[in-house]
Structure formats: C-alpha cells, structure tokens
C-alpha positions in Angstrom: -11.7 89.8 82.6 -14.6 88.3 84.5 -13.2 89.2 87.9 -12.0 92.6 86.7 -8.4 91.8 87.7 -7.0 92.5 84.2 -7.8 95.6 82.3 -8.8 95.4 78.6 -5.6 95.5 76.5 -3.3 94.9 79.6 -0.8 92.1 79.1 -0.4 89.3 81.6 2.7 87.1 81.4 2.8 83.7 83.0 6.3 82.1 83.5 6.9 78.4 84.3 9.4 77.0 86.7 11.7 76.2 83.8 11.6 79.7 82.4 9.2 79.3 79.5 6.4 81.8 79.3 3.3 83.0 77.5 1.5 86.3 77.4 -2.2 87.0 77.2 -4.5 90.0 76.8 -8.1 90.5 75.7 -10.5 92.9 74.1 -14.2 93.0 74.8 -16.2 91.5 72.0 -19.7 91.9 73.6 -19.4 93.3 77.1 -23.1 92.9 77.8 -22.8 89.2 77.1 -19.4 88.8 78.8 -17.7 87.8 75.5 -14.0 88.6 75.0 -11.5 88.0 72.2 -8.3 86.7 73.8 -4.8 86.9 72.3 -2.2 84.5 73.6 1.4 84.4 72.5 4.2 82.1 73.3 5.9 78.9 72.1 4.8 75.3 72.3 6.4 72.0 71.4 4.8 68.7 70.7 6.3 66.3 73.3 4.1 63.3 72.8 1.3 61.8 70.8 -1.4 59.4 71.8 -4.2 57.4 70.2 -7.3 56.6 72.3 -9.1 53.4 71.7 -12.6 53.7 73.1 -14.9 50.7 73.6 -18.3 51.6 72.1 -20.0 49.1 74.5 -18.5 50.9 77.6 -21.3 53.2 79.0 -18.6 55.4 80.5 -16.1 55.7 77.7 -16.8 59.4 77.4 -17.0 59.9 81.1 -19.9 60.0 83.6 -22.9 62.0 82.4 -25.9 62.9 84.4 
C-alpha cells in the first residue's frame, strides 16, 4: 500500500518453497494518515513452544536501547 504496488482490494498471494501460501489485501482506513485495514488468510500450525527466562539484573535482557 505504502509504495503503491498493490491496489486497494487487490489480492496478493505469497507461496513458500514447500507449497504453503497465504493471501493478503487491504482497504484504506484513513488514507490521509496512511492507515490501512489488512486482511490476511491462510493456514498456520504451531510447531514449537518456548519459555524465556529473563534476568532482571541484565541491563540488556530486552535488547540494546538508546
């Protein structure tokens, strides 16, 4: 939308190397502010689960911040 490569309401489909795919399209929500409402369809599967243990004494546990 931002680059003008996809028209409002036009569907774009992305296919992976293994043949899975998803489709996306958008509608302008507030064009003057550059806000869109996206619609994405496809299938997804949970393939893993993780639990992070963060050290509250680590100054970089949430990354490097300016």
